[in-house]
C-alpha positions as CSV (number, residue, x, y, z in Angstrom):
1,M,88.5,103.2,98.9
2,N,90.8,102.3,101.6
3,E,89.1,99.6,103.6
4,H,90.9,96.7,105.2
5,S,90.7,93.4,103.3
6,R,88.6,90.6,104.5
7,P,90.4,88.6,107.3
8,G,91.7,85.1,106.4
9,L,93.8,82.4,108.0
10,G,96.6,82.1,105.4
11,L,100.2,83.1,106.1
12,F,99.8,86.2,104.0
13,E,96.9,87.5,106.1
14,L,98.5,86.4,109.4
15,L,101.8,88.2,108.7
16,G,100.4,91.1,106.8
17,R,98.2,94.2,106.9
18,T,96.3,94.6,103.7
19,W,94.4,97.5,102.2
20,Q,92.4,98.0,99.0
21,R,93.4,100.9,96.8
22,P,91.3,102.2,93.8
23,A,93.9,101.3,91.2
24,A,96.9,99.0,90.5
25,I,99.9,99.5,92.6
26,T,102.8,100.7,90.5
27,D,105.6,101.4,93.0
28,I,106.5,100.9,96.7
29,R,109.0,102.9,98.7
30,F,110.0,103.1,102.3
31,S,111.1,106.3,104.0
32,P,114.8,106.5,104.9
33,D,114.1,106.2,108.6
34,L,112.0,103.0,107.8
35,S,109.0,104.5,109.7
36,T,106.7,104.9,106.7
37,V,105.6,103.0,103.6
38,A,104.3,104.6,100.5
39,F,102.3,102.9,97.7
40,A,102.0,104.7,94.4
41,A,99.0,103.7,92.2
42,A,98.1,103.9,88.5
43,D,95.4,106.6,89.2
44,G,98.1,109.1,90.3
45,S,97.5,108.7,94.0
46,V,99.9,107.8,96.8
47,A,98.9,106.0,100.0
48,L,101.1,106.2,103.1
49,G,101.1,104.3,106.4
50,P,103.3,103.5,109.4
51,V,105.6,100.5,109.2
52,A,105.2,99.7,112.9
53,E,102.0,98.1,114.3
54,A,100.6,97.3,117.7
55,E,99.8,93.6,117.0
56,T,103.1,92.3,115.6
57,P,103.3,88.7,114.5
58,E,105.8,88.1,117.3
59,S,103.2,89.2,119.9
60,R,100.7,86.7,118.4
61,I,102.9,83.6,118.3
62,R,101.9,80.7,120.4
63,I,103.8,77.5,121.0
64,S,101.9,74.3,121.8
65,G,103.1,72.6,124.9
66,D,102.8,69.0,123.7
67,L,104.3,69.2,120.2
68,G,106.2,72.5,120.4
69,Q,104.5,73.7,117.2
70,M,104.3,77.4,116.4
71,R,101.1,79.1,115.3
72,I,100.3,82.7,114.7
73,L,97.0,84.0,116.0
74,P,94.9,86.4,113.8
75,R,94.8,90.1,114.7
76,S,92.1,91.1,117.1
77,K,91.6,94.5,115.3
78,P,91.9,95.7,111.7
79,P,94.9,97.9,111.0
80,M,94.7,101.7,110.8
81,P,93.8,102.9,107.3
82,L,96.4,104.3,105.0
83,I,96.5,108.1,104.3
84,G,95.8,108.7,100.6
85,T,96.6,111.7,98.5
86,A,94.4,112.9,95.7
87,G,95.2,111.3,92.3
88,Q,96.5,113.3,89.3
89,S,95.6,112.6,85.7
90,G,98.3,111.2,83.4
91,G,99.1,108.0,85.4
92,A,101.3,107.0,88.3
93,V,103.2,109.6,90.3
94,P,107.1,109.2,90.3
95,L,108.1,108.5,93.9
96,A,111.4,108.3,95.8
97,P,112.5,108.3,99.5
98,Y,113.8,111.7,100.6
99,V,114.8,112.5,104.2
100,A,113.7,111.0,107.5
101,A,110.0,110.1,107.1
102,S,109.4,112.0,103.9
103,F,109.4,111.3,100.2
104,I,109.6,113.3,96.9
105,I,107.0,113.1,94.1
106,G,106.8,114.5,90.6
107,T,103.8,116.4,89.3
108,E,102.1,117.0,86.0
109,A,103.1,120.7,86.4
110,G,106.8,119.7,86.5
111,E,107.3,120.2,90.2
112,V,109.5,118.0,92.3
113,K,107.8,118.3,95.7
114,R,108.3,116.9,99.2
115,L,105.6,114.6,100.6
116,S,105.3,114.1,104.3
117,A,104.3,110.9,106.1
118,Q,100.9,112.4,106.7
119,G,100.3,112.8,103.0
120,E,100.8,116.6,103.0
121,A,102.6,118.2,100.0
122,G,105.5,120.3,101.2
123,D,107.9,122.7,99.5
124,T,108.9,122.4,95.9
125,L,112.6,121.5,95.5
126,F,112.7,122.6,91.8
127,N,110.8,122.6,88.6
128,V,111.5,120.8,85.3
129,G,110.3,121.7,81.8
130,G,107.2,119.5,81.7
131,R,105.5,116.6,83.4
132,V,108.0,114.7,85.7
133,I,108.6,111.3,84.1
134,S,111.0,109.9,86.7
135,L,113.1,111.0,89.7
136,D,115.4,109.7,92.4
137,H,117.2,110.9,95.5
138,R,120.3,109.8,97.5
139,G,121.6,111.1,100.8
140,T,120.4,113.7,103.2
141,L,119.0,117.2,102.6
142,A,122.3,118.1,101.1
143,G,122.2,114.9,98.9
144,L,121.6,114.4,95.2
145,T,118.2,114.7,93.6
146,V,117.6,114.0,89.9
147,A,114.5,114.3,87.7
148,T,113.5,114.2,84.0
149,D,110.7,115.5,81.8
150,G,111.8,113.0,79.2
151,E,113.9,115.5,77.3
152,H,116.3,116.8,79.9
153,L,118.1,115.6,83.0
154,Y,117.9,117.9,86.0
155,V,120.3,117.5,88.9
156,A,120.3,119.3,92.3
157,R,122.6,119.0,95.3
158,G,120.6,120.2,98.3
159,R,119.4,123.7,97.7
160,E,122.1,124.6,95.2
161,A,121.2,125.7,91.7
162,V,119.7,123.0,89.5
163,A,122.0,121.8,86.6
164,K,120.3,120.8,83.4
165,S,121.5,118.5,80.6
166,R,119.7,117.9,77.3
167,F,119.5,114.3,76.0
168,E,119.9,114.7,72.2
169,D,119.9,111.1,71.0
170,G,116.3,111.3,69.9
171,D,114.6,108.9,72.4
172,A,112.9,110.1,75.6
173,I,114.4,109.4,79.0
174,D,112.0,106.9,80.6
175,A,113.5,106.1,84.0
176,L,116.4,107.3,86.2
177,A,118.4,105.8,89.0
178,I,121.3,107.2,91.0
179,S,124.2,104.9,91.8
180,P,124.7,104.1,95.6
181,D,127.8,106.3,95.7
182,S,126.0,109.2,94.0
183,T,128.7,109.5,91.3
184,H,126.6,108.2,88.3
185,I,123.1,108.5,87.1
186,A,121.6,105.9,84.8
187,G,118.7,106.5,82.4
188,L,116.7,104.3,80.2
189,C,116.3,105.9,76.7
190,G,114.7,103.9,73.9
191,Q,117.0,101.0,73.2
192,E,119.9,102.6,75.0
193,L,121.3,103.1,78.5
194,A,122.6,106.6,79.3
195,I,125.1,107.0,82.2
196,W,125.9,110.5,83.3
197,T,129.1,110.7,85.4
198,L,129.1,113.7,87.8
199,E,132.3,115.8,87.7
200,G,131.8,118.8,89.9
201,A,129.2,121.0,88.2
202,S,129.5,119.3,84.8
203,F,128.3,116.0,83.3
204,A,130.1,113.4,81.3
205,L,127.6,111.3,79.3
206,R,128.2,107.8,77.9
207,V,125.5,106.1,75.9
208,T,125.4,102.3,75.4
209,A,123.3,100.6,72.8
210,L,121.5,97.5,74.0
211,P,120.2,94.5,72.1
212,A,116.6,95.3,73.0
213,P,114.6,98.1,74.7
214,P,115.4,98.1,78.5
215,I,112.4,98.0,80.8
216,S,114.0,97.7,84.3
217,L,117.0,99.2,85.9
218,C,119.1,98.3,89.0
219,W,122.5,99.4,90.4
220,N,124.7,97.0,92.4
221,E,125.6,98.0,95.9
222,S,129.1,99.3,95.0
223,G,127.9,101.3,92.0
224,S,130.3,99.6,89.7
225,H,127.6,98.1,87.5
226,V,124.1,98.7,86.5
227,A,121.7,95.9,85.2
228,C,119.0,96.5,82.6
229,G,116.2,94.0,82.1
230,L,115.2,93.7,78.4
231,A,111.8,93.6,76.8
232,T,112.7,90.6,74.6
233,G,113.7,88.4,77.5
234,G,117.2,88.9,78.9
235,F,119.3,91.4,80.7
236,S,122.5,93.4,80.1
237,L,125.2,94.3,82.7
238,I,127.0,97.6,82.0
239,G,130.1,98.8,83.8
240,A,129.8,102.4,85.0
241,A,133.4,103.3,84.5
242,R,134.2,101.9,81.1
243,G,130.8,101.0,79.6
244,S,131.7,97.2,79.3
245,T,128.6,95.2,78.5
246,H,127.6,91.6,79.1
247,T,124.3,90.3,78.0
248,V,122.3,87.2,78.9
249,M,119.4,86.3,76.6
250,N,116.8,83.6,76.0
251,F,114.5,84.3,78.9
252,P,111.0,83.1,78.1
253,K,109.4,86.3,79.3
254,P,110.5,90.0,79.5
255,V,112.7,90.8,82.4
256,G,110.7,93.5,84.1
257,S,112.2,93.1,87.5
258,L,115.8,93.0,88.8
259,S,117.3,93.0,92.2
260,W,120.9,92.7,93.7
261,S,121.6,90.4,96.7
262,V,124.2,92.3,98.6
263,P,125.2,89.4,101.0
264,V,125.8,87.1,98.0
265,N,126.8,89.7,95.3
266,A,124.3,88.2,92.9
267,L,121.9,89.6,90.4
268,I,118.4,88.1,90.6
269,A,116.0,88.4,87.6
270,S,112.4,87.8,86.7
271,G,111.2,86.4,83.4
272,A,112.0,82.7,83.9
273,Y,110.0,79.7,85.2
274,R,112.0,79.7,88.4
275,I,114.0,82.3,90.4
276,A,117.0,83.1,88.2
277,A,120.2,84.4,89.8
278,W,123.9,84.8,88.9
279,L,127.0,85.8,90.8
280,L,128.8,88.9,89.6
281,Q,132.3,87.9,88.5
282,D,134.7,90.3,86.8
283,G,131.8,92.5,85.6
284,M,129.9,89.5,84.1
285,A,127.1,87.3,85.1
286,G,129.2,84.3,86.3
287,E,128.0,81.2,88.1
288,A,124.3,80.6,87.9
289,I,122.6,80.0,91.3
290,A,119.9,77.5,91.2
291,T,117.1,78.8,93.5
292,G,113.6,77.7,94.2
293,R,111.6,75.2,92.2
294,P,111.1,75.2,88.4
295,G,107.5,75.2,87.3
296,L,105.1,76.2,84.5
297,V,104.5,79.8,85.7
298,A,106.9,82.6,85.2
299,V,108.4,84.8,87.9
300,D,107.1,88.4,87.5
301,V,108.7,90.4,90.3
302,V,111.8,89.7,92.5
303,A,113.2,91.5,95.6
304,A,116.4,90.4,97.3
305,H,116.6,90.5,101.1
306,P,119.0,93.3,102.1
307,R,120.8,91.4,104.9
308,R,120.3,87.6,104.2
309,D,120.7,85.3,101.3
310,L,116.9,85.3,100.7
311,V,114.8,86.5,97.9
312,A,111.1,87.2,97.6
313,A,109.6,86.3,94.3
314,A,106.1,86.7,92.8
315,Y,104.8,84.4,90.1
316,A,102.4,85.3,87.3
317,N,99.5,83.5,89.1
318,G,99.9,85.8,92.1
319,Q,101.8,83.3,94.2
320,I,104.5,84.9,96.5
321,V,107.4,82.9,97.9
322,V,110.5,83.6,99.9
323,A,113.5,81.4,99.0
324,Q,117.0,80.9,100.1
325,L,119.6,81.4,97.3
326,R,121.1,78.0,96.3
327,S,118.2,76.1,97.8
328,E,115.1,74.6,96.3
329,D,113.0,75.3,99.4
330,E,110.4,78.0,99.1
331,L,108.3,79.4,101.9
332,V,104.9,80.0,100.2
333,V,103.6,83.3,101.6
334,R,100.6,83.7,99.3
335,V,99.2,80.8,97.3
336,A,97.5,82.7,94.5
337,G,95.9,86.1,93.7
338,A,96.1,89.0,91.3
339,P,99.4,89.5,89.5
340,V,101.9,91.2,91.8
341,T,103.3,94.5,90.4
342,A,105.7,95.6,93.2
343,L,107.7,94.0,96.0
344,A,110.0,95.9,98.4
345,W,111.9,95.0,101.6
346,T,112.7,97.5,104.4
347,G,116.4,98.1,104.8
348,D,116.4,95.9,108.0
349,G,114.7,93.1,106.2
350,R,111.9,92.7,108.7
351,H,109.1,93.9,106.5
352,L,108.0,93.1,102.9
353,A,105.6,95.3,101.1
354,V,103.5,93.9,98.2
355,G,101.3,95.6,95.6
356,D,99.2,94.0,92.9
357,S,97.3,94.7,89.7
358,E,93.9,94.9,91.5
359,G,95.0,97.6,93.9
360,S,95.8,95.4,96.9
361,A,98.5,96.9,99.1
362,A,100.0,94.9,101.8
363,L,102.8,95.1,104.4
364,L,104.1,91.8,105.8
365,T,106.2,91.5,109.0
366,F,108.3,88.4,109.3
367,P,109.1,87.1,112.9
368,P,112.7,86.0,113.2
369,Q,111.6,82.5,114.1
370,L,110.3,82.0,110.6
371,F,113.7,81.9,109.0
372,K,115.7,79.9,111.6
């Protein structure tokens, strides 16, 4: 199943290419060179496609001569289908950008393998003890790659020998994320956050107890702090160097999605009945930034624009908006639909990828005129 969705006239259809996948989308990643998008699904498959397209929204914009109004014409042809890999049992495949147009994936057999833009499995970087639960990569071929089987942390720098650290606190490692400067690795473990500090070939581990089980994980751009969304409705900010913790609670819903706005140095969180954002001040969530319009439906997923003070947000009813921080105005991109499970911007901020619980995978391209 990889057919193009039925054409429509809404902004979502005019800006985006949409494909139907066989299962819910669980993760979206762009290759480091921004040429390829990868959609991971709950059936263990990965679908890949080019970011560039022939019929860009810019090429389809028309300006009326009398009123000067802008309109976007529909595409004349459906987009090329995605390239899908075979699914594997046991759920979604861990996925991370690797080098150039490639990615890395984790397998049931414990392999951390390279995946090309054409969907071809490449060489195995290394093996872990059991099924790969989570992985991440930063840098070039000589960069840092980490993976876990739930019991151990495996760390590799390029083709050097893989270092292994056992987590002995009792709870399994559920998720991993490398800090932007590649000096720390954060892991979600039961009701704790583990931070490994890399010191040459050795590890220094600090474990921080949290007020509730963490369900999302996000580093800020400098790597000084990591944020954890909590299952009970709230989030904790943890300092990487000293382990200082600041927690904000009383969200109506679990905070399953977090994103940092680099231009504003603000943390954006799901789980409230509007887009919730705070400035980072002295390692704490400082001034609250009122953004978007409050309503009766909670925000499920957020993704900060990498270059502008904008944020994409998806509500529980499937509505998708793009809002400017500190403004009530929202550009409604999709009015309603299946609950959104993943949002991701390209590094240049021109494209927004969307995945939902019914297997819809979309890639939207925003013409510059839309945000002037």
